[in-house]
Steps between C-alpha positions, in 0.01 A plus 500: 500500500201348339521765219860402433404137483221572262721706272746197477229266382252723319694438171365142518166534693355774274562324168350179659187695602477614130530143378239382744269763383543396133443145580184565692359724211596224265317244699198726523503556131503123422199459736291782346541629144802329361380140510767388231787645694684225698534557878836556666503142631400353163770707324758365744396147460496511128841694473679301777686269257642809322611649823624214712701374194593842349771364264328177378466440143215273390475643151568803285219695654451301813784615728555639846416869544865595585625317180247702302619819685859423405431469138322833511771671702771384251311662214430818693869524601607488134232751379572732794878494445431592128269791625775636734778469226286684242295730736779644713719650222186631326406674828847660527484623137155651572623680812815625335396594154207739426527410123484116584200587711321689229556217249414204703270619799183516287570154374551365848182660635306330210655158565497507882121434545487208249368189670708173518216325326588718201867468518513118525344424163756733337780323691386167373497635149840647532652177618286255302804368321658393830303182505441349844664801661241738349275510796780558752651778281167657451440494872839647563432776251173576663639515860791719405286743300219542749723510811776734387298824498505571864889469492522722202283778655632488849856497391430796280340693786794404730758643254301811442492549883874506551606843613695696251767551770591139478556519129705825545733332755547213256609752227732683741670174597516420119343157549459288185147412383539152640603624849226754498251229421617259775612763759226757464200409269441146631531557872291824487226338304507158679193543713286592205637210310420258759140629516482416131668158548241402759207606288651323192533184708148509608378547138731219379336261755151611381583454128634143541152388607340632191791371276474151641125496476500594130795278408413197712861482653535314832501750775261663743308678223477199276379274789241773599358507143500115477309472821249776398427292184459194711260691747725415794448820698705396790823494298412844361492644854825315577666669198367851604633456848838373368521783249437752779748353751771477241443848399515620860826309556657648188415842607649453845816356346537796270443730809785317678734533196408877493592557859831309446605724214403812694747406779785451259 
């Protein structure tokens, strides 16, 4: 009986134990070797106005943490959508055509490891003529380019993993290319595609921080960089925690969407 009760609550108790351990280690670090690091209590007291009034707007770079998060999420959603729109078809072409793979796979392998810090200046140059929108378009370009590779590669792997028997049946039934795509290729490769989608979403959220830090746009990354320059370390920790929590929530939401599609 006790074991059953523990199993029902361990999903909450065990993470709380982990959080408590981190807070204790944090407190010990502040008291020993990291003297400049603010304590958990000081971090809470300094960050409290940004948490208890999460949507307040006192200035361009002095807003509630959820308002900053909302700005970042909007930009991430746009860049992530571009990544999927571009990356998914490219992945299908790589999976279906050996010629396409021979032409573009080396280029993909060269571009894939490039850091967001390298792509962003190029994006700003490409959209320099856009005026005030240059920073936003440069950030969107960077998010899309950096986050689409997991979608491209996992989609290609999923298409290549489709059993030949499936394709033979489609030929016997004389399905058109469109029907073959939607009735055979996409359903069979969907698990691989969603793995790529989840990885791409995580990368998109990582990239937005770097993009906002370099462009000075209002958002979690821009706020973090401003507070670093102002030596307000408590707000840096607040931003780090926010980035981590939002990333976790996005991943869980994508997991729910994936399970939903699997049941269709």
